[in-house]
N, C-alpha and C positions, 0 to 999 in steps of 0.2 A: 542481612543484607537480601537483596531481590534474588539473586540467584539461589539461595536456599528455601526462599519462600517459593519458589516456583516448582522444587522438588522434581516430581516426576511426571508433571505434566506433558501431554504429547504436543500441546501446543501453548506456548508463549505469546500473548497477544501483547506490544510492547507499544503502548501509545505514545501519544504525543500532542500537546495543545497548539503548536504551531508545525508549519511546514517550515520553519525559519529560523530556528533557534538550537545553536551549536550545542548547549550542553545537552539538548533532548538526544541529537543524533548522537553525540559523544560517548553516552552515557548507557543507550540501546544498543552500541556496537558492541562498548566494553562488555555488557550482561551477555549478547549474543555470542561472544568470543570462550567466555566461561562457560556460556550452556555446550558449546560446542566441544572443549575440551575436558569438560568434567560430566557431562550428563548426557553425554552421545548424538546431539542435535546436527541432524542429518542436511538440514535445508534451511534457507531464509527466504521467505516470502515478501514483496514489497509492494505496496501502493503504487505500483506500476504496470505497464503493459507486459505482457508476456514476449512478444517479440523482442520488444527493446531488452528486457532482462535476461533473454536467453543469449543473446551476444555476450553478457556478461559472466553467463553459467559456464557457457565454452571458454573464456579465459581463464576462466579460476581453476577449471578442469585440466589446464593444459592443450585445449583443443583450440581451432580457429588460426586466425593468423596476427589477433592485434598483438601489440608489442608491449602495451602496458594499459593498465587499468584508466586512464583518461581516453584512449582508442576505444576500450570495450565499451565505454559508455557514450559513446557518440552516437547511437540512437536515439538517444534520449535528447530530441530536437527540440520537439514542441512544448509550449507553454503549459506547467512551469520548469525549466529544464534544470534549475537549479537546484529541484526536491532531490535531486539523483546524481547532477553534475556539479558535486561539491567537494571539499578535500577531505570533510568525514569520512566520506563514502567511497572516497579515489582510495585511502589508508586502508579501512576496512577490506576492500577488494583485494590490494595486494597482498596484505595478511591473509586471507582466505586462498590466495592462489598460493602462498609460500605453505602453509598447512596441509594442504591438498598434497603436495609435492611428495612423491614415493609412496604416497599412500594407495593401496588397491586400487581398482575402479569402483567397486562398492561400497567402498569406505567413502570416497571422497563427497564433501558438503557442496550442495548445488546454491543458484541463487538464481530465484524464481518471481516473475510478475505476476499479480493475479486481477490486475484491473483490465478493464474492458473497451478503452477509447480505440485501440490503435485496428479497426476494422482494414485499412487499406495495407496496413503493415502484414499481418496476419496472412491476409491474401496472398501478398506478396511469396510470405514464406512458406506457405502451403503449396503454391504453385511449384517453388523452387525445389521442396520436396520431392512431389511427386512427379518432378520432370526427370530425377536422380532415379527414383525406382519404378515407376511405371509411366512412361510418357503417352501411352493412350489416354491412361487417366488425368494426367494433366491437361491433355487436349479438351477431355470432357468438360474438367473442371475452372479451366479458362472461358470455355464457351458460358458456364453457368455464372459465373462473375462477371461476365460482359455487360450485365446491366447496369453495374455500380459505375462504370467506366463515363458516362454523359455527366457525372457529376463534379468528373475533376478532381478526385480523391478529398472531396469537401463531404464529411460523413454527416454534418449538421444540414448541408443542402439536399442532402439525401432524404433526412427525416423530414425536413420541412415540406416535399415534394410529396411522399406519400402521406401525408397530415391533409394535402389539399386534395388529394384524389387520384395522385401518381400510383398507379402498379407498383408494389413492394416487390423486392426481392428474396422474399421470405421463402417462397416453395424451393427457389432453387439452392440456397444455403441449407436447409434441411436435407435434401437429396444428396447433397455432398458431404455432410457430414456420417449419411447412413452409410453412404457409397464406402466411404474412407473405413467406418467401423466394422463393414462386413468383409475385409481386405486385413482385418488387423492381425490374424494368425499368420499369414504369410508376409506381410510386410514388418513384423516384430520379431519375426524367426529366423532373417536372412542372414545375420551377423553377430550373432550372440548379443552382449550386452549394448553394443553400439547401435544397433538396430534396434533394439527394444525401446531405447532413450529415445532416439529420433522419430521412431513412430509417435510415442507419448507426446513429444513436442508438437508433432505434425497435427493428432488429435486435439490437442488443447488449441490449437490455431483455426482448427475448423469449428472448434466449442465457442471461440471467441467470437468469430465471424457471426454464426447464428446469433448470439446473446447480443452483440453490439448492434445486427440489424433492428434486432427488436428493439432494444434501447435506445438508437435513434429514430427508432420509427414511433418511439411513445414519448419522445421529448416534448412535443408541442401540443400533446394533446391535454397537457395539466393533469394535477392529481399527483400522487405517492409514487405511482408506478415505477418511472423511471431508476428513482434513488433505491427502491428496493428490487428493481431486477439488477441493477449494477451490485449491491451488497450480496444477492444470492450467488451471483456470478463468480465472486470472491471467496464465497464459502464453497461453491461445488470445487473450485481451482485447488482449494486445500484441501479437501477431502481426496478428490483425486492424487492430488501431490503426494498425500499421506499414503495410499494406497499403493502409487507406484514407487515410493521408498522403501517401504516395507516388505517389500517381493526379496523372497528367497532370505527370510528368517530375520532382515536387518530393520534396525529402530528406525520408525519414519517421524521421529520427532521434528516439530517445523518452529523456527522465531519468527514471527509475523511483525511488520513493520508496517505502520499507519496511524493515522490520525484517531486521536478521542474518539471523536464523532463515530469511526467504524467498529472501533475495538471496546468500546464501553458497552456496557449492557443496556440497549436503547429502552427497556423497559422502566427503568429506573429515571428517564429523563424524558423532556417535553417531547421529544422524538417520538418517544414511543405512544404518548397519549395522541400526538398525529396521525399513529395509524403507521410510520415508519419502522422499519426493522433494521440491524443491522449484522456485522458481522460479527461481534462479541457476543450479541443475544443469541444466535443461531449456532455458534459454536458451543457457546454455554450448553443449551438447550439438547445439544446431540452428544456433548462428552464431559458434561458434568464437571467433575473435579478434576478431570484429566487435561482440563483446560484452565489456564491461569491468567488472568486480565489486569494486568498492570498500566493506569494511567500515568501521566507527568502534568504537571502545572507550573507556573511562574507567577510572581507579583509584578514585576516590572524590569525592564531593561530594554535591550535592543531585538529587532526582527528584521528578518528578510522577507520581504514582502513587495507585492503590487497595489497601485491604487486600484487597476480595475483588470480585469480578464485582457490577456495580450499586452499588456501594458508593461512598461520597464521594469525591470528591477529595481526595488530601492532599501534604502536602509532607513528603517521606520524606529521612533520610539514608542516602546509600551506604555502606554499611560498605568500608574499606579492602580492596584485591582480597587474594582467597586467595592463600596461598604456594602455588606450582607451577601457577599461571595465567599466560597471557601477559600480563593487565593487571599483575599484579606483575612481572615480568618488564620491563614497559616502564614502570614505576615508578621500577624500580631506576636506570634510567638516569640518572635525576633531570633529565630534559628534559621542560619543561611541556607541549609538544603538538609534535607531526612529523609528516610523511607519510611512509612506509615503503613503496617498491615491495618486493614479493614475488619478480620474476622471474628476479634476480640468486642466482648458482650458491652463493655465500657465504652471502646469507641462507635461501635454501631447504636448507640444509646444517642451518644452526644452529636454525631453527625449524620444521623437518620434524616431530621428533619431538611426537607427541601430547600438548597441554597443556589444561588447563583453560581454560574460555573463559565469560563473563559472559553473560548473556541477562537482561535485564529488561522485560517485555512490560508491559502496562498494569496489571498486578498486582505488588506487591514486596512480597516476606515475608522480610526480613532473618533474623527467627528460624531459619527453617530453609532459608537462601541456599544452602550446598551441595548440597542434594536441589532443590531449586526453582527456581534459577538459574544453576547451574553445568552444563557438559556437557563432552566431551573432542572436541578438533578439531586439525587439521593446519592451520594458519593459510596457508601458500603453497600448499596445494591449494584451498583455501577461497575465498579472495579473489585479486585480481590486484594490489593493493595497500591499506593500510588507514592510517587516520587515527587518532591518539591524542591524547585530551586527558586530561592526568593528573588535573586538577581540573575539574569539571565544576558548572555553576549547573542550577536545574530551569527545564523549559519554564512561561510562565506564560499560566495559562488564560483566555477571554475572561471567562468566568465564574466569579470568585474566590469561594468558599465559606468559611464559618467553619473547616473543618476544614484548608484550604490558609493556612496560617500556618506561618511561622518554626519550626522544631523548636528545643528549648533544646539549644546546641552546646557543649560542654564544651571547657574550656581547652585541652585536648591534643588536640583533634579536629585533623586525622585520625588520628594518631597513636595516640592511645588507645585502650586495650580498653575 
């Protein structure tokens, strides 16, 4: 069982081969519940933005004004909202709130975001915090962040403008983070644990503003820097979160929910050969065996995805796995689903030779599947174990649109061409 294999790891990196597969989300939630109950895990960190997820964190810790998990997920508005606004995540959040009820504050399990897209959301959250604890500091921060106002909360417009010669806001956001950190001892000690948690959330927002400003500034310059910046920010967030949760002698173990492309070791894939790094690689390098990297794969089925960025969410048919791929190899075992540890010598010898591996993000283009969704990887070095589900179903969004309807399935599916 996957939980037994994770053992005493401080980080359980639970990957997925797509952002729209029900079995991946449901299994990840099930594993995480057991890690919380049996192994003392204290946090769940998702491939989502800090301010959006922190509203959920307040809900699961019986704070804030949200009446249920659906309301708590309301900040996840931007594309692709279904990644976190779906039935599986709602059920898990309600479970987590019930689990936390009655526990002392230091034992409650939190829900956090580690991504960096929410530049303006973090600005709003940081200003709201400062307005409560230090109105004069809030006024200074508001003046510093005013250089973003002209872009109308369009982060990509800001990035494009700076790439074409407009002066950036870099100095202002760095000054703001530095000033906040100077006041850490004061802000974090005003009201016990609550003040410490609130300060930590504010500092994370300030770090996100700094890193997001740099990320959007590099987007239009080409190269690998924006991907690497993003994954470094995720790792920095995980390390800071672990230290925060470990205070006062408590365990700081964290379950991480993100795509395989972030959580499998990039050095074992085409990504690494292109100079890209990722969360799995950096966490493994820093924590060694204290990190467990678990991947998930599928051969065929249905998936929730879009055809283009910002396009409507659709219910799409996943084509049968290509010849020469790990997914096809797993399909040929005729085992519907299995957990495969990758540490044994015989497994490593059999699977080390690089094969194709499929990755479906929030966009799925089956008409160009080989180019768009496959890359070469050496699975035993990419992950510590893999969960395979041969036939999978689509994740159900909370907002079901007209485009999200079952595709016409031929009688020979999934074996027909």
